[in-house]
All heavy atoms as an XYZ file, in Angstrom:
899
protein
N      -3.141     25.903    -49.550
C      -3.062     25.574    -50.958
C      -3.488     24.110    -51.145
O      -3.170     23.259    -50.336
C      -1.618     25.781    -51.438
C      -1.455     25.556    -52.915
S       0.190     25.962    -53.542
C      -0.048     27.684    -53.877
N      -4.183     23.857    -52.236
C      -4.623     22.495    -52.543
C      -3.428     21.623    -52.889
O      -2.452     22.091    -53.453
C      -5.597     22.522    -53.717
C      -6.875     23.257    -53.431
C      -7.743     23.277    -54.668
C      -9.024     24.022    -54.402
N      -9.882     24.035    -55.588
N      -3.538     20.349    -52.555
C      -2.458     19.405    -52.821
C      -2.790     18.561    -54.053
O      -3.930     18.167    -54.253
C      -2.240     18.509    -51.609
C      -1.689     19.275    -50.409
C      -1.525     18.355    -49.232
C      -0.830     18.996    -48.059
N      -1.214     20.289    -47.675
N      -1.753     18.292    -54.851
C      -1.954     17.526    -56.077
C      -0.745     16.633    -56.331
O       0.363     16.931    -55.890
C      -2.148     18.475    -57.251
N      -1.014     15.538    -57.026
C       0.041     14.588    -57.366
C       0.136     14.397    -58.875
O      -0.889     14.265    -59.543
C      -0.238     13.221    -56.739
C      -0.254     13.136    -55.217
C      -0.721     11.760    -54.776
C       1.119     13.450    -54.653
N       1.350     14.391    -59.371
C       1.618     13.961    -60.736
C       2.025     12.500    -60.616
O       3.070     12.178    -60.038
C       2.746     14.781    -61.366
C       3.183     14.326    -62.755
C       2.040     14.471    -63.762
C       4.402     15.096    -63.212
N       1.178     11.603    -61.099
C       1.411     10.170    -60.950
C       2.239      9.676    -62.136
O       1.805      9.760    -63.280
C       0.077      9.403    -60.824
C       0.343      7.925    -60.568
C      -0.778      9.989    -59.698
N       3.438      9.198    -61.813
C       4.397      8.755    -62.815
C       4.691      7.270    -62.624
O       4.377      6.692    -61.585
C       5.707      9.577    -62.744
C       5.440     11.037    -63.059
C       6.372      9.447    -61.379
N       5.313      6.669    -63.619
C       5.636      5.237    -63.558
C       6.710      4.970    -62.507
O       6.573      4.073    -61.680
C       6.065      4.746    -64.932
C       6.386      3.296    -64.985
N       5.441      2.329    -64.747
C       7.538      2.648    -65.238
C       6.008      1.139    -64.848
N       7.277      1.308    -65.149
N       7.799      5.735    -62.543
C       8.858      5.608    -61.541
C       9.676      6.888    -61.528
O       9.692      7.635    -62.506
C       9.735      4.401    -61.791
C      10.640      4.490    -62.992
C      11.583      3.305    -63.063
N      10.863      2.126    -63.497
C      11.135      1.429    -64.572
N      12.129      1.782    -65.336
N      10.429      0.382    -64.913
N      10.363      7.117    -60.419
C      11.233      8.284    -60.276
C      12.129      8.074    -59.063
O      11.870      7.205    -58.236
C      10.419      9.574    -60.137
C       9.690      9.720    -58.810
C      10.145     10.622    -57.847
C       8.564      8.966    -58.511
C       9.485     10.748    -56.632
C       7.903      9.106    -57.305
C       8.374      9.994    -56.373
O       7.729     10.133    -55.165
N      13.189      8.876    -58.974
C      14.053      8.857    -57.788
C      13.465      9.841    -56.795
O      13.278     11.019    -57.111
C      15.480      9.279    -58.143
C      16.244      8.249    -58.912
C      17.678      8.693    -59.089
C      18.459      7.661    -59.872
N      19.846      8.072    -60.060
N      13.173      9.346    -55.590
C      12.471     10.203    -54.631
C      13.305     10.488    -53.396
O      14.262      9.791    -53.082
C      11.170      9.531    -54.206
O      11.446      8.343    -53.490
N      12.896     11.552    -52.740
C      13.436     11.920    -51.439
C      12.262     12.453    -50.636
O      11.463     13.245    -51.143
C      14.509     12.995    -51.604
C      15.168     13.404    -50.302
C      16.285     14.398    -50.544
O      17.338     13.989    -51.057
O      16.073     15.590    -50.231
N      12.136     12.018    -49.379
C      11.011     12.466    -48.557
C      11.027     13.979    -48.401
O      12.073     14.603    -48.269
C      11.057     11.820    -47.164
C      10.673     10.357    -47.197
O      10.046      9.927    -48.181
O      11.009      9.640    -46.238
N       9.824     14.548    -48.426
C       9.648     15.976    -48.224
C       9.289     16.204    -46.763
O       8.607     15.385    -46.163
C       8.522     16.484    -49.142
C       8.406     17.991    -49.114
O       7.837     18.504    -48.136
O       8.854     18.655    -50.046
N       9.738     17.309    -46.190
C       9.454     17.598    -44.785
C       7.968     17.842    -44.537
O       7.475     17.586    -43.447
C      10.250     18.822    -44.312
C      11.745     18.556    -44.290
O      12.138     17.375    -44.204
O      12.521     19.519    -44.363
N       7.246     18.357    -45.515
C       5.842     18.697    -45.333
C       4.930     17.511    -45.625
O       4.155     17.096    -44.785
C       5.473     19.884    -46.208
C       6.214     21.154    -45.818
C       5.875     22.315    -46.718
O       4.740     22.369    -47.241
O       6.751     23.163    -46.905
N       4.980     16.993    -46.837
C       4.157     15.841    -47.233
C       4.710     15.263    -48.523
O       5.327     15.953    -49.315
C       2.679     16.230    -47.382
C       2.384     17.157    -48.523
C       2.521     18.516    -48.528
C       1.916     16.807    -49.827
N       2.176     19.017    -49.756
C       1.792     17.998    -50.571
C       1.597     15.598    -50.439
C       1.352     18.020    -51.881
C       1.160     15.630    -51.749
C       1.037     16.825    -52.447
N       4.472     13.996    -48.717
C       4.876     13.344    -49.959
C       6.377     13.296    -50.154
O       7.143     13.291    -49.194
N       6.784     13.273    -51.397
C       8.199     13.188    -51.769
C       8.507     14.236    -52.825
O       7.611     14.787    -53.447
C       8.509     11.803    -52.351
O       8.264     10.800    -51.415
N       9.780     14.489    -53.011
C      10.226     15.352    -54.104
C      11.060     14.507    -55.052
O      11.677     13.529    -54.641
C      11.031     16.579    -53.606
C      10.151     17.523    -52.831
C      12.220     16.152    -52.765
N      11.074     14.886    -56.292
C      11.822     14.144    -57.305
C      13.281     14.572    -57.301
O      13.585     15.757    -57.271
C      11.210     14.379    -58.677
N      14.162     13.606    -57.328
C      15.597     13.872    -57.404
C      16.132     13.693    -58.821
O      17.249     14.087    -59.103
C      16.358     12.942    -56.449
C      16.012     13.144    -54.986
C      16.329     14.525    -54.495
C      17.805     14.751    -54.416
N      18.210     16.071    -53.997
N      15.338     13.098    -59.698
C      15.801     12.917    -61.075
C      15.342     14.091    -61.931
O      14.298     14.694    -61.710
C      15.317     11.587    -61.656
C      13.817     11.487    -61.702
O      13.212     11.296    -60.637
O      13.248     11.619    -62.793
N      16.165     14.412    -62.910
C      15.976     15.572    -63.776
C      14.617     15.567    -64.491
O      13.883     16.550    -64.464
C      17.125     15.595    -64.792
C      17.012     16.640    -65.864
C      17.288     17.963    -65.582
C      16.648     16.297    -67.160
C      17.198     18.930    -66.564
C      16.563     17.250    -68.153
C      16.838     18.571    -67.853
O      16.744     19.521    -68.819
N      14.265     14.446    -65.092
C      13.043     14.387    -65.891
C      11.782     14.622    -65.076
O      10.926     15.429    -65.441
N      11.645     13.936    -63.958
C      10.435     14.071    -63.139
C      10.371     15.438    -62.478
O       9.307     16.044    -62.407
C      10.368     12.955    -62.078
O      10.499     11.689    -62.725
C       9.058     13.003    -61.315
N      11.497     15.937    -61.997
C      11.471     17.259    -61.356
C      11.058     18.337    -62.359
O      10.324     19.264    -62.018
C      12.810     17.591    -60.699
O      13.845     17.644    -61.637
N      11.490     18.202    -63.616
C      11.061     19.145    -64.657
C       9.568     19.018    -64.942
O       8.879     20.024    -65.131
C      11.842     18.932    -65.949
C      13.214     19.568    -65.897
O      13.457     20.391    -64.998
O      14.049     19.232    -66.753
N       9.066     17.792    -65.000
C       7.630     17.589    -65.214
C       6.824     18.264    -64.119
O       5.833     18.960    -64.390
C       7.293     16.098    -65.250
C       7.629     15.328    -66.506
C       7.379     13.844    -66.290
C       6.804     15.821    -67.673
N       7.226     18.063    -62.865
C       6.513     18.658    -61.729
C       6.586     20.184    -61.803
O       5.587     20.873    -61.582
C       7.056     18.128    -60.385
C       6.458     18.884    -59.220
C       6.781     16.636    -60.252
N       7.743     20.710    -62.125
C       7.898     22.160    -62.238
C       6.981     22.724    -63.330
O       6.312     23.745    -63.134
C       9.354     22.503    -62.555
C       9.611     23.989    -62.698
C      11.054     24.297    -63.064
O      11.945     23.475    -62.774
O      11.274     25.370    -63.651
N       6.930     22.070    -64.478
C       6.097     22.554    -65.580
C       4.609     22.403    -65.293
O       3.818     23.286    -65.637
C       6.484     21.844    -66.876
C       7.861     22.251    -67.348
O       8.361     23.318    -67.012
N       8.503     21.388    -68.111
N       4.208     21.313    -64.642
C       2.801     21.146    -64.241
C       2.427     22.232    -63.232
O       1.327     22.785    -63.271
C       2.574     19.735    -63.636
C       2.447     18.695    -64.734
C       1.365     19.687    -62.729
C       1.103     18.642    -65.437
N       3.359     22.570    -62.336
C       3.112     23.619    -61.340
C       2.855     24.971    -62.000
O       2.035     25.758    -61.519
C       4.301     23.752    -60.389
O       4.492     22.586    -59.655
N       3.545     25.229    -63.089
C       3.328     26.481    -63.821
C       1.968     26.482    -64.512
O       1.323     27.524    -64.623
C       4.431     26.691    -64.854
C       5.775     27.001    -64.239
C       6.849     27.092    -65.304
C       8.220     27.280    -64.680
N       9.289     27.239    -65.693
N       1.533     25.323    -64.989
C       0.249     25.226    -65.674
C      -0.930     25.266    -64.704
O      -2.011     25.722    -65.060
C       0.196     23.934    -66.493
C       1.184     23.897    -67.637
S       1.307     22.277    -68.417
C      -0.316     22.074    -69.109
N      -0.716     24.763    -63.485
C      -1.763     24.696    -62.472
C      -1.230     25.254    -61.155
O      -0.989     24.510    -60.205
C      -2.229     23.243    -62.278
C      -2.691     22.589    -63.534
N      -3.943     22.820    -64.069
C      -2.072     21.731    -64.381
C      -4.064     22.113    -65.184
N      -2.949     21.447    -65.395
N      -1.049     26.586    -61.073
C      -0.400     27.190    -59.904
C      -1.243     27.198    -58.624
O      -0.714     27.492    -57.558
C      -0.101     28.618    -60.364
C      -1.095     28.890    -61.434
C      -1.358     27.571    -62.100
N      -2.503     26.836    -58.707
C      -3.342     26.839    -57.512
C      -3.147     25.583    -56.665
O      -3.766     25.433    -55.619
C      -4.821     26.976    -57.890
O      -5.218     25.875    -58.686
N      -2.280     24.685    -57.114
C      -2.014     23.441    -56.399
C      -0.540     23.348    -56.005
O       0.327     23.871    -56.690
C      -2.357     22.227    -57.264
C      -3.808     22.047    -57.512
N      -4.495     22.770    -58.472
C      -4.716     21.243    -56.927
C      -5.767     22.396    -58.473
N      -5.920     21.474    -57.534
N      -0.288     22.651    -54.907
C       1.068     22.310    -54.485
C       1.337     20.900    -55.005
O       0.685     19.944    -54.586
C       1.140     22.347    -52.960
C       2.489     22.110    -52.392
C       2.489     22.189    -50.870
O       1.463     22.508    -50.265
O       3.543     21.890    -50.309
N       2.269     20.766    -55.937
C       2.480     19.517    -56.664
C       3.606     18.689    -56.092
O       4.634     19.223    -55.683
C       2.777     19.812    -58.134
C       1.571     20.287    -58.851
C       1.165     21.583    -59.001
C       0.585     19.486    -59.480
N      -0.008     21.622    -59.692
C      -0.397     20.343    -59.999
C       0.441     18.115    -59.653
C      -1.503     19.881    -60.680
C      -0.663     17.652    -60.337
C      -1.621     18.525    -60.846
N       3.408     17.373    -56.103
C       4.435     16.400    -55.754
C       4.333     15.237    -56.737
O       3.244     14.922    -57.210
C       4.239     15.827    -54.345
C       4.316     16.816    -53.213
C       5.755     17.278    -52.984
N       5.895     18.024    -51.760
C       5.590     19.308    -51.607
N       5.122     19.992    -52.628
N       5.753     19.910    -50.466
N       5.434     14.566    -57.019
C       5.366     13.356    -57.837
C       4.994     12.166    -56.961
O       5.181     12.198    -55.741
C       6.792     13.213    -58.352
C       7.625     13.784    -57.243
C       6.808     14.913    -56.677
N       4.463     11.143    -57.580
C       4.161      9.904    -56.849
C       4.026      8.765    -57.848
O       3.574      8.969    -58.966
C       2.857     10.046    -56.063
N       4.428      7.584    -57.425
C       4.128      6.397    -58.201
C       2.676      6.044    -57.894
O       2.058      6.618    -56.998
C       5.039      5.218    -57.812
O       4.803      4.904    -56.440
C       6.508      5.541    -58.058
N       2.126      5.097    -58.602
C       0.752      4.669    -58.371
C       0.579      4.185    -56.927
O      -0.377      4.569    -56.247
C       0.387      3.574    -59.369
C      -1.075      3.248    -59.549
C      -1.888      4.472    -59.915
C      -1.229      2.181    -60.622
N       1.509      3.373    -56.444
C       1.429      2.863    -55.065
C       1.529      3.997    -54.048
O       0.778      4.026    -53.059
C       2.530      1.837    -54.821
N       2.424      4.961    -54.293
C       2.552      6.101    -53.384
C       1.286      6.952    -53.392
O       0.855      7.443    -52.341
C       3.748      6.968    -53.776
C       5.088      6.330    -53.502
C       6.244      7.111    -54.097
O       6.038      7.920    -55.035
O       7.368      6.893    -53.630
N       0.682      7.134    -54.562
C      -0.548      7.924    -54.659
C      -1.664      7.275    -53.846
O      -2.380      7.954    -53.104
C      -0.970      8.077    -56.116
N      -1.811      5.972    -53.973
C      -2.840      5.262    -53.203
C      -2.623      5.462    -51.706
O      -3.564      5.709    -50.955
C      -2.810      3.778    -53.535
C      -3.284      3.434    -54.924
C      -3.094      1.955    -55.180
N      -3.490      1.562    -56.510
C      -2.760      0.771    -57.291
N      -1.602      0.290    -56.874
N      -3.187      0.450    -58.493
N      -1.385      5.345    -51.266
C      -1.060      5.502    -49.848
C      -1.292      6.939    -49.379
O      -1.877      7.172    -48.320
C       0.397      5.101    -49.619
C       0.826      5.140    -48.175
C       2.278      4.734    -47.996
O       2.789      3.932    -48.798
O       2.893      5.236    -47.036
N      -0.830      7.908    -50.164
C      -0.972      9.307    -49.781
C      -2.434      9.749    -49.686
O      -2.782     10.573    -48.847
C      -0.220     10.219    -50.752
C       1.260     10.384    -50.479
C       1.945     11.074    -51.661
C       1.489     11.178    -49.211
N      -3.281      9.198    -50.548
C      -4.691      9.597    -50.521
C      -5.385      9.155    -49.233
O      -6.418      9.691    -48.882
C      -5.419      9.091    -51.759
C      -5.024      9.907    -52.981
S      -6.051      9.629    -54.421
C      -5.576      7.992    -54.895
N      -4.805      8.195    -48.535
C      -5.344      7.782    -47.234
C      -4.793      8.627    -46.097
O      -5.399      8.699    -45.033
C      -5.039      6.303    -46.970
C      -5.822      5.377    -47.840
N      -7.177      5.172    -47.697
C      -5.433      4.612    -48.895
C      -7.591      4.317    -48.604
N      -6.557      3.964    -49.359
N      -3.654      9.282    -46.310
C      -2.989     10.055    -45.261
C      -3.201     11.561    -45.369
O      -3.235     12.257    -44.377
C      -1.482      9.787    -45.291
C      -1.088      8.382    -44.951
C       0.428      8.235    -45.040
C       0.875      6.844    -44.675
N       2.329      6.697    -44.806
N      -3.280     12.055    -46.596
C      -3.303     13.494    -46.875
C      -4.496     13.795    -47.767
O      -4.843     12.995    -48.629
C      -1.997     13.915    -47.601
C      -1.995     15.391    -47.924
C      -0.766     13.539    -46.795
N      -5.108     14.952    -47.575
C      -6.209     15.359    -48.469
C      -5.612     15.795    -49.803
O      -5.014     16.854    -49.919
C      -7.015     16.495    -47.867
C      -7.982     17.091    -48.868
C      -9.340     17.309    -48.315
C     -10.298     17.971    -49.267
N     -10.365     17.533    -50.612
N      -5.764     14.948    -50.792
C      -5.287     15.232    -52.151
C      -6.488     15.686    -52.970
O      -7.511     15.023    -52.994
C      -4.657     13.966    -52.788
C      -3.513     13.415    -51.935
C      -4.194     14.257    -54.215
C      -2.309     14.300    -51.806
N      -6.352     16.834    -53.618
C      -7.457     17.396    -54.390
C      -7.416     17.002    -55.865
O      -8.448     16.989    -56.530
C      -7.445     18.920    -54.279
C      -7.663     19.372    -52.851
O      -8.775     19.174    -52.339
O      -6.707     19.895    -52.245
N      -6.218     16.717    -56.359
C      -6.110     16.455    -57.794
C      -4.985     15.481    -58.092
O      -3.929     15.510    -57.466
C      -5.833     17.766    -58.528
C      -5.851     17.631    -60.015
C      -5.922     18.952    -60.688
N      -6.226     18.739    -62.094
C      -6.259     19.684    -62.978
N      -6.044     20.930    -62.628
N      -6.532     19.419    -64.225
N      -5.226     14.627    -59.074
C      -4.218     13.708    -59.599
C      -4.144     13.912    -61.100
O      -5.173     14.020    -61.763
C      -4.607     12.246    -59.358
C      -4.723     11.725    -57.946
C      -5.240     10.291    -57.975
C      -3.399     11.767    -57.250
N      -2.941     13.961    -61.615
C      -2.753     13.929    -63.059
C      -1.822     12.761    -63.347
O      -0.744     12.655    -62.767
C      -2.187     15.247    -63.610
C      -3.213     16.363    -63.441
C      -1.806     15.093    -65.083
C      -2.830     17.695    -64.049
N      -2.264     11.881    -64.225
C      -1.500     10.696    -64.580
C      -0.752     10.920    -65.880
O      -1.262     11.597    -66.783
C      -2.432      9.495    -64.764
C      -3.012      8.818    -63.533
C      -3.964      9.726    -62.788
C      -3.716      7.551    -63.925
N       0.443     10.346    -65.972
C       1.161     10.364    -67.254
C       0.443      9.389    -68.189
O      -0.267      8.490    -67.727
C       2.657     10.001    -67.084
C       3.385     11.045    -66.254
C       2.839      8.609    -66.504
N       0.587      9.549    -69.502
C      -0.182      8.727    -70.452
C      -0.063      7.217    -70.257
O      -1.043      6.494    -70.433
C       0.376      9.148    -71.814
C       0.858     10.538    -71.611
C       1.382     10.565    -70.198
N       1.102      6.709    -69.864
C       1.249      5.257    -69.743
C       0.446      4.667    -68.577
O       0.280      3.458    -68.501
C       2.727      4.855    -69.654
C       3.393      5.187    -68.353
S       5.159      4.764    -68.267
C       5.243      3.191    -69.024
N      -0.097      5.518    -67.691
C      -0.893      5.040    -66.556
C      -2.387      5.295    -66.744
O      -3.169      5.152    -65.807
C      -0.409      5.698    -65.255
C       1.031      5.369    -64.855
C       1.423      6.165    -63.620
C       1.206      3.889    -64.629
N      -2.799      5.641    -67.958
C      -4.195      5.998    -68.207
C      -5.178      4.870    -67.880
O      -6.338      5.121    -67.585
C      -4.390      6.476    -69.636
C      -4.212      5.408    -70.675
C      -4.385      5.948    -72.074
C      -4.110      4.825    -73.051
N      -3.783      5.284    -74.349
N      -4.727      3.633    -67.886
C      -5.615      2.509    -67.573
C      -6.069      2.504    -66.112
O      -7.016      1.802    -65.761
C      -4.929      1.176    -67.886
C      -4.683      0.988    -69.378
O      -5.332      1.676    -70.190
O      -3.825      0.158    -69.719
N      -5.420      3.282    -65.268
C      -5.754      3.324    -63.840
C      -6.700      4.472    -63.483
O      -7.042      4.652    -62.319
C      -4.475      3.437    -63.004
C      -3.606      2.216    -63.140
C      -2.580      2.175    -64.077
C      -3.835      1.095    -62.362
C      -1.785      1.049    -64.218
C      -3.048     -0.039    -62.495
C      -2.020     -0.058    -63.424
O      -1.248     -1.176    -63.559
N      -7.140      5.232    -64.469
C      -7.953      6.409    -64.191
C      -9.285      6.040    -63.518
O      -9.727      6.715    -62.596
C      -8.151      7.275    -65.458
C      -8.572      8.685    -65.068
C      -9.118      6.652    -66.430
C      -8.416      9.696    -66.173
N      -9.912      4.964    -63.939
C     -11.185      4.553    -63.326
C     -10.999      4.174    -61.869
O     -11.798      4.556    -61.020
C     -11.803      3.383    -64.099
C     -12.443      3.801    -65.399
C     -13.152      2.647    -66.083
O     -13.804      1.849    -65.375
O     -13.050      2.558    -67.311
N      -9.959      3.416    -61.576
C      -9.675      3.030    -60.188
C      -9.488      4.266    -59.307
O     -10.048      4.363    -58.214
C      -8.417      2.174    -60.120
C      -7.953      1.896    -58.701
C      -6.522      1.426    -58.604
O      -5.994      0.880    -59.586
O      -5.933      1.615    -57.518
N      -8.709      5.227    -59.777
C      -8.419      6.414    -58.982
C      -9.616      7.359    -58.895
O      -9.757      8.093    -57.919
C      -7.187      7.128    -59.531
C      -5.902      6.292    -59.442
C      -4.773      6.973    -60.209
C      -5.508      6.032    -58.009
N     -10.491      7.333    -59.892
C     -11.715      8.132    -59.836
C     -12.650      7.665    -58.727
O     -13.539      8.397    -58.320
C     -12.453      8.084    -61.175
C     -12.107      9.251    -62.058
O     -11.828     10.347    -61.583
N     -12.121      9.025    -63.357
N     -12.462      6.448    -58.240
C     -13.306      5.915    -57.174
C     -13.034      6.598    -55.832
O     -13.874      6.552    -54.934
C     -13.109      4.410    -57.042
N     -11.864      7.231    -55.689
C     -11.580      7.942    -54.437
C     -12.436      9.198    -54.387
O     -12.516      9.946    -55.364
C     -10.094      8.325    -54.362
C      -9.193      7.152    -54.077
C      -8.682      6.373    -55.108
C      -8.841      6.825    -52.774
C      -7.847      5.294    -54.851
C      -8.007      5.749    -52.505
C      -7.514      4.988    -53.542
O      -6.702      3.926    -53.284
N     -13.088      9.457    -53.257
C     -13.967     10.624    -53.169
C     -13.182     11.939    -53.137
O     -12.067     11.999    -52.620
C     -14.715     10.404    -51.848
C     -13.829      9.515    -51.044
C     -13.067      8.675    -52.030
N     -13.782     12.961    -53.692
C     -13.262     14.335    -53.638
C     -11.890     14.514    -54.276
O     -11.126     15.382    -53.870
C     -13.218     14.838    -52.191
C     -14.581     14.774    -51.521
O     -15.580     15.082    -52.193
O     -14.644     14.393    -50.333
N     -11.561     13.688    -55.256
C     -10.293     13.819    -55.965
C     -10.590     13.961    -57.454
O     -11.285     13.138    -58.028
C      -9.378     12.585    -55.738
C      -8.092     12.728    -56.536
C      -9.075     12.388    -54.276
N     -10.068     15.023    -58.054
C     -10.197     15.200    -59.498
C      -9.055     14.455    -60.164
O      -7.888     14.700    -59.856
C     -10.136     16.686    -59.864
C     -10.225     16.942    -61.346
C     -10.066     18.413    -61.678
O     -10.120     19.276    -60.823
N      -9.875     18.690    -62.957
N      -9.379     13.537    -61.058
C      -8.366     12.713    -61.714
C      -8.384     13.003    -63.218
O      -9.431     12.948    -63.850
C      -8.617     11.205    -61.468
C      -7.520     10.380    -62.112
C      -8.720     10.904    -59.983
N      -7.217     13.322    -63.753
C      -7.059     13.566    -65.181
C      -5.840     12.800    -65.667
O      -4.985     12.402    -64.882
C      -6.845     15.058    -65.465
C      -8.040     15.900    -65.071
O      -9.143     15.631    -65.588
O      -7.876     16.815    -64.252
N      -5.769     12.637    -66.967
C      -4.619     11.987    -67.574
C      -4.087     12.899    -68.676
O      -4.866     13.428    -69.473
C      -5.018     10.625    -68.154
S      -3.620      9.684    -68.777
N      -2.788     13.096    -68.679
C      -2.179     13.879    -69.746
C      -2.309     13.146    -71.074
O      -2.171     11.923    -71.119
C      -0.691     14.090    -69.465
C      -0.306     14.955    -68.280
C       1.193     14.852    -68.027
C      -0.710     16.393    -68.510
N      -2.588     13.877    -72.114
C      -2.544     13.278    -73.445
C      -1.071     13.172    -73.845
O      -0.198     13.807    -73.234
C      -3.289     14.135    -74.482
O      -2.603     15.390    -74.600
C      -4.743     14.354    -74.085
N      -0.790     12.401    -74.857
C       0.586     12.278    -75.332
C       1.126     13.636    -75.770
O       2.288     13.972    -75.518
C       0.652     11.275    -76.473
N       0.269     14.456    -76.380
C       0.673     15.788    -76.826
C       1.020     16.686    -75.635
O       2.035     17.375    -75.639
C      -0.436     16.416    -77.666
C      -0.039     17.745    -78.257
O       1.044     17.819    -78.878
O      -0.803     18.722    -78.090
N       0.161     16.680    -74.612
C       0.426     17.487    -73.414
C       1.717     17.030    -72.733
O       2.520     17.843    -72.290
C      -0.728     17.376    -72.418
C      -1.999     18.033    -72.869
C      -3.187     17.676    -71.995
O      -3.250     16.549    -71.469
O      -4.057     18.553    -71.842
N       1.884     15.711    -72.655
C       3.087     15.158    -72.034
C       4.335     15.612    -72.782
O       5.332     15.996    -72.177
C       2.999     13.625    -72.005
C       4.155     12.957    -71.313
C       4.233     12.927    -69.929
C       5.165     12.341    -72.042
C       5.293     12.309    -69.289
C       6.228     11.720    -71.412
C       6.282     11.707    -70.033
O       7.332     11.097    -69.404
N       4.267     15.595    -74.100
C       5.396     16.049    -74.905
C       5.713     17.514    -74.690
O       6.878     17.917    -74.693
N       4.687     18.318    -74.473
C       4.897     19.752    -74.277
C       5.524     20.082    -72.929
O       6.258     21.055    -72.814
C       3.575     20.507    -74.434
C       3.111     20.580    -75.863
C       1.795     21.302    -75.980
C       1.334     21.349    -77.420
N       0.022     21.987    -77.558
N       5.216     19.311    -71.900
C       5.780     19.620    -70.580
C       7.061     18.858    -70.288
O       7.738     19.139    -69.314
C       4.763     19.394    -69.431
C       4.388     17.925    -69.297
C       3.557     20.280    -69.605
C       3.638     17.615    -68.031
N       7.403     17.892    -71.146
C       8.669     17.173    -71.007
C       9.749     17.988    -71.688
O       9.526     18.554    -72.746
C       8.601     15.806    -71.676
O       7.610     15.016    -71.104
N      10.908     18.023    -71.092
C      12.005     18.748    -71.728
C      12.761     17.819    -72.663
O      13.117     16.709    -72.284
C      12.956     19.300    -70.678
C      12.418     20.518    -69.997
C      13.503     21.226    -69.261
C      12.959     22.521    -68.680
N      13.934     23.211    -67.883
N      13.014     18.258    -73.882
C      13.829     17.453    -74.787
C      15.246     17.310    -74.226
O      15.714     18.185    -73.505
C      13.855     18.264    -76.082
C      12.750     19.243    -75.967
C      12.538     19.477    -74.503
N      15.925     16.240    -74.547
C      17.254     16.014    -74.001
C      18.338     16.951    -74.537
O      19.370     17.105    -73.920
C      17.552     14.566    -74.396
C      16.696     14.308    -75.576
C      15.466     15.156    -75.402
N      18.092     17.593    -75.664
C      19.094     18.464    -76.259
C      18.545     19.883    -76.378
O      17.408     20.083    -76.786
C      19.497     17.962    -77.649
C      19.945     16.528    -77.631
C      19.126     15.534    -78.142
C      21.167     16.181    -77.085
C      19.528     14.213    -78.115
C      21.572     14.863    -77.054
C      20.762     13.869    -77.568
N      19.366     20.854    -76.040
C      18.937     22.252    -76.023
C      18.378     22.712    -77.365
O      17.420     23.474    -77.413
C      20.086     23.155    -75.589
N      18.942     22.253    -78.475
C      18.476     22.723    -79.779
C      17.071     22.221    -80.124
O      16.435     22.720    -81.037
C      19.462     22.355    -80.895
C      19.588     20.877    -81.151
C      18.739     20.237    -82.037
C      20.564     20.127    -80.510
C      18.859     18.878    -82.275
C      20.691     18.782    -80.749
C      19.831     18.139    -81.627
N      16.551     21.238    -79.382
C      15.199     20.743    -79.610
C      14.141     21.473    -78.774
O      12.952     21.315    -78.987
C      15.118     19.248    -79.276
C      15.947     18.321    -80.158
C      15.880     16.897    -79.599
C      15.425     18.331    -81.566
N      14.579     22.281    -77.805
C      13.649     22.929    -76.883
C      12.868     24.040    -77.551
O      13.382     24.815    -78.329
C      14.411     23.478    -75.673
C      14.969     22.386    -74.833
C      15.580     22.925    -73.563
N      16.155     21.804    -72.858
C      17.271     21.830    -72.180
N      17.952     22.946    -72.083
N      17.718     20.763    -71.590
N      11.590     24.128    -77.177
C      10.726     25.222    -77.620
C      10.045     25.777    -76.389
O       9.897     25.094    -75.387
C       9.689     24.729    -78.623
C      10.281     24.286    -79.928
C       9.214     23.899    -80.904
C       9.854     23.463    -82.201
N       8.882     22.998    -83.169
N       9.601     26.982    -76.465
C       8.958     27.609    -75.324
C       7.480     27.271    -75.335
O       6.645     28.026    -75.799
C       9.179     29.121    -75.372
C       8.757     29.792    -74.102
O       8.517     29.104    -73.100
O       8.673     31.032    -74.108
N       7.119     26.080    -74.809
C       5.739     25.605    -74.839
C       4.869     26.183    -73.730
O       3.677     26.186    -73.828
C       5.696     24.073    -74.696
C       6.202     23.342    -75.908
C       7.387     22.644    -75.887
C       5.474     23.349    -77.092
C       7.840     21.951    -76.991
C       5.908     22.663    -78.202
C       7.090     21.964    -78.136
O       7.518     21.293    -79.235
N       5.485     26.620    -72.655
C       4.693     26.988    -71.477
C       4.260     28.441    -71.474
O       3.493     28.847    -70.630
C       5.484     26.670    -70.203
C       5.818     25.184    -70.042
C       6.698     24.985    -68.828
C       4.549     24.370    -69.919
N       4.730     29.239    -72.378
C       4.326     30.657    -72.394
C       3.313     30.944    -73.446
O       3.104     30.329    -74.386
C       5.550     31.547    -72.605
C       6.469     31.477    -71.412
O       6.018     31.283    -70.288
N       7.750     31.620    -71.650
């Protein structure tokens, strides 16, 4: 399976036995889960910008998706060969983020 990173500003991480890290915080783990549903052909992990740079030297990463606040780094990351780099729009980010209260939730992923 192809490997992909959701590049976020910060998150609570725990090393994964296979590669990269897994998110221990609710918000990032939900983002990764929802991105995985939208792009099931990839094995997704979260990463900060620094972690993404490091991982791309160690592991074959096929795709990066950046959260909107990191869109200024898209050109830098596009310089890495054989990596597809995209940035979520604010609208897409809102759809895959879970609202903090149950009454605000909508079924965006179906």
